[in-house]
Backbone bond lengths (Angstrom), bond angles and torsions (degrees), N, CA, C in turn:
res aa  C-N    CA-C-N  psi(-1)  N-CA   C-N-CA  omega(-1)  CA-C   N-CA-C  phi
1 M - - - 1.434 - - 1.525 107.99 -
2 K 1.309 115.50 116.38 1.462 120.48 -175.44 1.522 110.36 -125.25
3 L 1.340 114.32 147.87 1.461 122.52 176.72 1.520 108.96 -117.38
4 L 1.324 116.49 139.73 1.459 121.55 170.42 1.518 107.30 -96.63
5 L 1.319 116.10 111.19 1.459 121.30 -173.81 1.529 113.57 -83.33
6 N 1.328 118.72 -15.20 1.468 119.97 -177.08 1.523 112.59 -67.27
7 D 1.317 119.17 -17.55 1.467 122.29 177.27 1.525 112.30 -83.57
8 I 1.314 117.48 -11.61 1.458 121.55 -175.55 1.517 108.68 -104.41
9 R 1.328 117.08 102.91 1.473 122.77 -179.12 1.521 109.51 -127.33
10 E 1.328 116.69 123.69 1.470 123.11 174.47 1.528 113.08 49.19
11 Q 1.298 116.51 43.38 1.462 119.77 179.06 1.520 109.98 -157.94
12 R 1.303 115.47 176.83 1.463 122.28 175.84 1.529 107.53 -111.85
13 K 1.306 115.08 138.04 1.457 119.18 -179.70 1.528 108.90 -138.89
14 D 1.334 115.53 137.49 1.462 121.96 179.32 1.522 109.59 -106.89
15 F 1.326 115.17 144.03 1.460 122.13 179.36 1.521 108.83 -131.20
16 H 1.323 115.02 153.49 1.455 121.21 176.13 1.521 107.95 -137.10
17 F 1.330 116.74 127.39 1.460 122.30 -179.53 1.521 109.59 -125.52
18 R 1.306 114.95 152.60 1.464 122.34 171.91 1.525 105.78 -137.88
19 S 1.342 115.95 129.06 1.453 118.55 -174.91 1.522 110.72 -156.26
20 A 1.323 115.84 156.57 1.460 121.50 172.08 1.522 108.24 -73.82
21 V 1.328 116.28 145.30 1.462 120.65 -178.87 1.527 108.83 -146.29
22 R 1.320 115.49 148.51 1.465 121.53 179.05 1.525 108.72 -130.04
23 L 1.320 115.58 136.27 1.459 121.84 175.09 1.531 106.84 -90.00
24 E 1.321 116.57 97.79 1.464 121.66 -177.45 1.525 110.28 -64.17
25 G 1.315 115.89 142.78 1.454 121.21 177.77 1.517 113.76 91.92
26 M 1.320 118.41 0.27 1.465 121.24 -179.25 1.528 111.95 -89.31
27 G 1.327 117.31 -8.85 1.462 120.20 -178.69 1.523 110.68 60.92
28 D 1.342 115.24 -135.48 1.465 119.06 -179.92 1.524 112.39 -87.57
29 R 1.336 118.16 5.16 1.469 121.48 178.24 1.525 112.46 -71.77
30 A 1.347 117.24 -25.08 1.463 120.82 -179.24 1.521 108.76 -145.48
31 G 1.315 115.02 132.33 1.454 120.63 175.79 1.522 110.66 -94.29
32 E 1.309 115.57 -173.11 1.464 120.59 178.62 1.525 109.24 -70.17
33 G 1.310 115.01 133.47 1.454 120.50 -178.80 1.509 111.51 -116.51
34 E 1.321 114.69 -176.66 1.458 120.44 177.37 1.527 108.32 -121.36
35 A 1.341 114.88 128.91 1.460 120.97 -178.94 1.520 109.79 -112.27
36 E 1.313 114.17 144.88 1.455 121.72 174.65 1.526 105.99 -120.61
37 L 1.335 116.42 129.12 1.456 122.03 -174.11 1.518 110.06 -126.49
38 W 1.343 115.18 129.56 1.459 121.94 174.51 1.518 106.73 -113.16
39 V 1.320 116.92 126.02 1.463 121.79 -175.81 1.518 109.54 -127.55
40 T 1.332 116.28 137.64 1.456 123.18 172.60 1.528 107.37 -119.36
41 V 1.350 115.21 129.44 1.461 120.84 -179.97 1.523 108.10 -119.38
42 D 1.343 115.14 124.15 1.461 122.08 173.90 1.522 107.01 -108.20
43 S 1.332 115.92 127.44 1.460 120.86 -176.32 1.519 110.92 -104.34
44 A 1.340 114.66 141.90 1.467 121.94 173.78 1.526 106.43 -141.67
45 G 1.314 115.90 79.71 1.467 120.34 -178.14 1.506 111.42 70.42
46 Q 1.322 116.20 -116.16 1.460 121.77 179.98 1.533 112.20 -100.65
47 R 1.344 115.59 23.80 1.465 122.34 175.55 1.513 107.98 -127.57
48 W 1.328 114.97 141.29 1.452 120.00 179.44 1.521 108.70 -132.63
49 S 1.306 115.35 133.94 1.460 121.40 172.79 1.525 106.50 -99.51
50 V 1.315 116.07 121.22 1.464 121.44 -175.56 1.523 108.52 -117.77
51 S 1.319 116.31 125.39 1.468 120.15 174.38 1.520 107.73 -124.31
52 G 1.313 115.03 137.64 1.455 119.74 -176.83 1.510 112.21 -135.60
53 R 1.310 114.66 151.29 1.466 122.92 175.55 1.523 106.53 -130.81
54 V 1.317 117.16 130.70 1.457 121.81 -176.72 1.527 110.45 -126.78
55 E 1.316 115.01 142.17 1.464 122.81 172.31 1.516 106.38 -132.69
56 A 1.330 116.41 138.56 1.457 119.95 -177.34 1.521 110.65 -143.63
57 Q 1.310 115.39 147.24 1.466 123.94 174.90 1.517 107.28 -111.45
58 F 1.333 116.60 134.29 1.458 121.15 179.00 1.522 110.23 -131.98
59 P 1.322 117.04 146.75 1.463 119.28 167.59 1.533 108.26 -84.07
60 F 1.318 116.29 110.60 1.465 121.91 -179.21 1.520 110.01 -103.56
61 R 1.326 116.06 166.59 1.458 123.62 170.75 1.517 107.39 -120.83
62 C 1.322 115.93 133.03 1.459 121.87 -179.76 1.533 109.83 -63.48
63 D 1.319 116.81 133.01 1.467 121.28 178.69 1.524 111.85 -69.49
64 R 1.315 117.70 -21.38 1.468 121.59 -176.56 1.525 112.30 -90.68
65 C 1.341 115.97 -49.21 1.470 118.62 -173.76 1.529 113.22 -114.91
66 N 1.324 117.84 -3.73 1.470 124.29 178.54 1.536 113.06 67.05
67 R 1.330 117.12 15.30 1.463 120.90 178.78 1.521 109.35 -79.61
68 P 1.347 118.04 137.58 1.470 119.58 178.47 1.533 111.26 -73.71
69 F 1.323 115.67 146.02 1.454 121.48 174.39 1.520 108.59 -153.30
70 A 1.318 115.96 157.54 1.467 121.19 178.24 1.521 108.29 -90.57
71 G 1.311 116.13 129.22 1.461 121.02 -179.75 1.515 110.63 -122.57
72 R 1.315 115.42 153.86 1.461 121.47 -178.16 1.526 108.88 -120.42
73 L 1.331 115.85 133.50 1.457 122.18 174.98 1.517 108.03 -122.33
74 A 1.310 116.71 150.08 1.459 121.32 178.55 1.524 108.94 -146.27
75 G 1.326 115.95 155.04 1.452 119.71 178.65 1.512 111.74 -169.81
76 E 1.307 114.65 175.08 1.465 121.65 -179.60 1.515 108.90 -137.88
77 F 1.334 115.78 157.89 1.454 120.96 174.07 1.512 109.59 -151.16
78 R 1.346 114.66 158.25 1.469 122.55 176.34 1.513 107.46 -135.98
79 L 1.330 115.68 138.07 1.459 121.66 179.96 1.517 110.06 -134.44
80 L 1.313 115.47 148.71 1.455 122.09 167.62 1.524 104.82 -110.98
81 V 1.325 116.21 119.77 1.461 121.55 -176.65 1.520 108.24 -108.27
82 L 1.331 115.64 128.47 1.463 122.11 -178.47 1.525 109.76 -116.54
83 A 1.348 116.07 137.59 1.456 120.70 176.75 1.521 110.93 -80.17
84 A 1.324 117.63 -25.59 1.466 122.50 179.42 1.520 108.64 -144.93
85 A 1.317 116.23 157.12 1.464 121.45 179.96 1.525 110.18 -61.31
86 V 1.311 115.49 143.05 1.460 122.77 179.72 1.526 107.50 -121.99
87 G 1.321 116.84 134.99 1.462 121.14 179.02 1.516 111.45 -59.89
88 G 1.311 116.96 137.02 1.465 121.54 178.49 1.514 113.89 88.07
89 I 1.325 118.19 -9.13 1.461 121.25 178.90 1.526 107.51 -117.50
90 D 1.333 115.82 118.92 1.449 120.98 -179.78 1.527 108.98 -102.95
91 A 1.327 115.89 99.37 1.466 121.27 -178.08 1.524 112.13 -68.01
92 E 1.331 117.98 -19.38 1.461 121.11 -179.28 1.528 112.18 -70.53
93 T 1.324 117.57 -33.35 1.463 120.49 -175.18 1.526 113.55 -100.68
94 A 1.307 118.62 -14.32 1.471 121.27 -178.57 1.524 109.97 -97.70
95 D 1.329 116.11 127.38 1.463 120.70 -179.39 1.522 112.76 -73.50
96 D 1.324 117.27 -25.19 1.458 119.96 -175.32 1.528 112.96 -98.58
97 I 1.338 117.79 10.04 1.467 121.87 176.91 1.525 108.72 -117.69
98 V 1.328 115.95 129.43 1.462 121.88 -179.95 1.517 108.16 -118.62
99 L 1.321 116.91 125.88 1.453 122.94 174.71 1.526 107.24 -102.59
100 L 1.330 116.26 114.85 1.465 120.58 -178.91 1.523 110.20 -68.32
101 P 1.329 117.22 145.67 1.463 119.79 174.78 1.532 109.90 -61.48
102 A 1.325 116.87 150.06 1.468 121.50 -178.62 1.525 110.50 -55.11
103 G 1.328 115.86 130.09 1.456 122.38 178.22 1.525 114.89 81.54
104 S 1.327 118.17 -3.36 1.457 121.35 -178.95 1.523 110.54 -101.75
105 Q 1.296 116.92 142.70 1.459 123.02 174.86 1.526 109.97 -123.51
106 E 1.344 116.01 20.64 1.457 121.21 -176.19 1.524 109.82 -104.38
107 L 1.320 115.94 128.24 1.457 122.30 179.55 1.518 108.96 -113.38
108 D 1.332 116.48 122.03 1.466 122.36 177.46 1.527 108.21 -91.52
109 L 1.325 117.38 121.10 1.464 122.56 -176.69 1.524 113.10 -96.55
110 T 1.323 117.24 4.94 1.463 120.40 -176.02 1.525 112.03 -61.83
111 A 1.323 118.18 -48.10 1.473 120.91 -177.18 1.529 112.59 -62.69
112 P 1.350 120.48 -48.67 1.472 117.99 178.73 1.528 112.86 -66.18
113 L 1.319 117.39 -32.22 1.464 121.22 177.04 1.523 109.78 -62.96
114 L 1.333 117.03 -49.65 1.463 120.71 -179.67 1.526 111.63 -64.24
115 E 1.317 117.59 -39.14 1.463 120.36 178.49 1.528 110.83 -62.19
116 A 1.322 117.39 -41.63 1.475 120.65 178.48 1.526 110.59 -62.68
117 L 1.324 117.35 -38.65 1.464 120.49 178.59 1.528 111.37 -70.40
118 W 1.328 117.21 -42.09 1.469 120.54 178.48 1.532 110.85 -60.18
119 L 1.333 117.04 -36.62 1.463 119.96 -179.88 1.523 112.40 -67.47
120 D 1.319 117.79 -24.00 1.461 121.13 179.56 1.527 112.35 -92.46
121 L 1.311 117.81 -9.23 1.458 122.17 -177.61 1.523 110.16 -70.31
122 P 1.338 118.03 126.33 1.467 119.22 179.04 1.528 110.64 -70.24
123 I 1.315 116.32 156.48 1.457 121.07 179.41 1.520 109.87 -63.09
124 Q 1.317 116.55 -41.89 1.454 120.51 179.54 1.524 108.44 -120.45
125 L 1.321 116.24 127.08 1.460 121.75 176.54 1.524 107.88 -85.50
126 S 1.320 117.00 122.53 1.460 119.25 179.15 1.519 110.69 -140.20
127 C 1.321 114.44 149.18 1.461 121.59 179.09 1.532 110.56 -57.91
128 A 1.321 116.08 -47.93 1.458 121.17 -174.68 1.525 112.02 -63.77
129 S 1.330 117.82 -44.27 1.466 119.39 -177.62 1.523 111.72 -70.06
130 A 1.335 117.81 -21.33 1.461 121.19 179.10 1.519 112.16 -90.76
131 G 1.340 117.02 -0.57 1.459 119.76 -180.00 1.510 113.09 80.83
132 A 1.333 117.62 16.10 1.458 121.24 -179.79 1.522 111.32 -93.06
133 G 1.310 117.18 15.73 1.454 120.85 -179.74 1.516 110.89 89.38
134 P 1.333 116.38 168.17 1.465 119.67 -178.80 1.529 111.14 -71.41
135 C 1.314 114.85 155.61 1.460 120.22 175.53 1.524 108.38 -65.59
136 P 1.328 118.39 148.96 1.466 120.05 176.91 1.529 110.20 -57.29
137 G 1.321 116.44 132.26 1.458 120.99 -179.71 1.512 113.76 85.15
138 A 1.310 119.23 -1.55 1.463 121.43 -177.18 1.525 113.16 -63.95
139 P 1.361 120.08 -40.50 1.470 117.93 -179.31 1.520 113.00 -59.72
140 A 1.336 118.09 -38.93 1.460 120.30 178.95 1.519 110.08 -63.93
141 A 1.293 117.59 -42.74 1.465 121.14 179.94 1.528 110.46 -64.35
142 E 1.337 117.59 -38.69 1.458 120.64 -179.75 1.522 110.91 -67.28
143 S 1.349 118.06 -39.02 1.461 119.60 -179.15 1.525 110.53 -68.17
144 I 1.334 118.05 -36.31 1.463 120.61 176.71 1.521 109.65 -64.19
145 A 1.315 116.24 -42.66 1.462 120.48 -179.01 1.526 111.15 -63.22
146 Q 1.325 118.33 -32.69 1.454 120.64 -179.31 1.522 111.08 -77.69
147 D 1.349 118.24 -31.08 1.453 121.53 -179.40 1.520 111.89 -74.03
148 E 1.318 117.52 -38.67 1.456 121.78 -177.17 1.528 109.60 -104.97
149 P 1.333 117.47 124.33 1.465 118.29 177.78 1.534 110.57 -68.23
150 D 1.266 115.07 151.14 1.463 121.09 179.03 1.525 108.26 -68.80
151 P 1.340 118.94 123.64 1.468 120.61 -176.61 1.526 113.91 -63.38
152 R 1.306 118.13 -19.11 1.462 120.34 178.80 1.522 111.90 -67.72
153 W 1.358 117.45 -21.33 1.461 120.63 179.29 1.531 111.81 -85.96
154 G 1.329 118.16 -4.51 1.463 122.63 -176.60 1.524 114.41 -52.39
155 P 1.339 119.39 -52.22 1.470 119.41 -179.10 1.531 112.64 -61.02
156 L 1.320 117.73 -37.78 1.468 119.40 178.70 1.522 111.40 -71.01
157 A 1.328 117.73 -36.66 1.458 120.41 177.61 1.530 110.44 -64.21
158 E 1.329 116.59 -40.21 1.463 120.83 178.24 1.530 110.66 -64.93
159 L 1.331 117.60 -42.98 1.457 121.70 178.09 1.527 110.56 -61.45
160 K 1.317 117.37 -42.49 1.469 121.33 178.90 1.532 110.28 -62.39
161 R 1.338 117.04 -43.97 1.459 121.32 -179.50 1.529 110.22 -62.06
162 R 1.358 117.32 -42.63 1.463 120.92 179.69 1.524 111.58 -64.64
163 L 1.326 116.72 -43.44 1.464 120.17 180.00 1.516 111.44 -64.18
164 E 1.309 117.15 -39.20 1.468 120.06 178.73 1.522 110.65 -66.92
165 T 1.338 118.27 -39.17 1.459 122.31 -179.41 1.521 111.34 -69.98
166 E 1.341 117.41 -45.14 1.465 121.82 -178.24 1.519 112.31 -72.59
167 G 1.285 118.72 -25.98 1.459 122.41 -175.48 1.511 113.78 -80.38
168 K 1.325 120.01 -6.88 1.451 121.78 -178.29 1.525 110.24 -94.26
169 G 1.316 114.77 129.69 1.475 120.62 177.64 1.514 110.30 -91.02
170 P 1.333 118.15 -168.95 1.478 121.64 -178.04 1.513 112.59 -65.94
171 T 1.343 119.34 -25.03 1.463 120.58 -178.87 1.507 111.63 -93.31
172 G 1.308 117.84 0.19 1.464 120.90 -179.80 1.505 112.73 92.23
173 E 1.365 117.14 -5.44 1.439 120.66 178.15 1.511 108.42 -95.59
174 G 1.326 115.25 173.11 1.470 118.88 178.95 1.509 110.98 -58.61
175 G 1.329 116.79 133.54 1.446 121.91 -177.97 1.505 113.55 -88.54
176 D 1.313 119.34 7.81 1.460 122.77 -177.64 1.516 109.17 -77.93
177 S 1.335 116.99 121.74 1.465 121.43 -178.17 1.519 111.81 -87.86
178 G 1.322 117.24 -6.03 1.451 120.69 179.95 1.513 112.92 89.64
179 K 1.354 117.58 -4.35 1.459 122.89 178.70 1.517 109.53 -93.99
180 D 1.303 115.89 145.16 1.465 120.11 177.88 1.479 111.81 -98.64
C-alpha cells in the first residue's frame, strides 16, 4: 500500500485501502488475510504527518487444538514523513520518522501496517480467546483442573494452614498479645 505525497500540499487528505496481507513467519498458524486501512495525511510543505488505523481478518489455527478459526487484529500508527533531512531529527534511530529517498514522493505503508498488526497479535492463538467457542475436549480438562488443586500452590497452602493453626489461642481468637 503506497501513497504519492506530491499531490498533498497544505491540506488534509483521507485515504482508504483494502488489500491482502500475510504475517510472515507464522507458518501454518495464520493464512493470508484481508486488511482494511484508513489513513489521514496532514501536509506542511515538505513534511507530512500520517496517521493510520488498520483492521484485518486472518484465518488462524488454534495453538491448542489446531482447529481453524477466523481472527481479527487491529492497530494504529503515526508517522512523520520528511522529504529531506532536518537538523536535530535522526530518522535512522526513530521508528516513527520516515525520510523519503531523494527525489521520491512515494510512501510505502506496508511496514507500519504490519507492525500495528503484530502488536495486536496474542502470544497464544486459541479458539476460546477469539470467540470461536471452546477447544474440543476443553470442558473435561477444566473439570479435572477444578477437582485437583494445582500442586504449585502446595507450599503456600501449607503455610496458610500453619499460620491459621498457630494464630489461635485458647479462646479461639488470635493469640497474638501485640508484644514482640
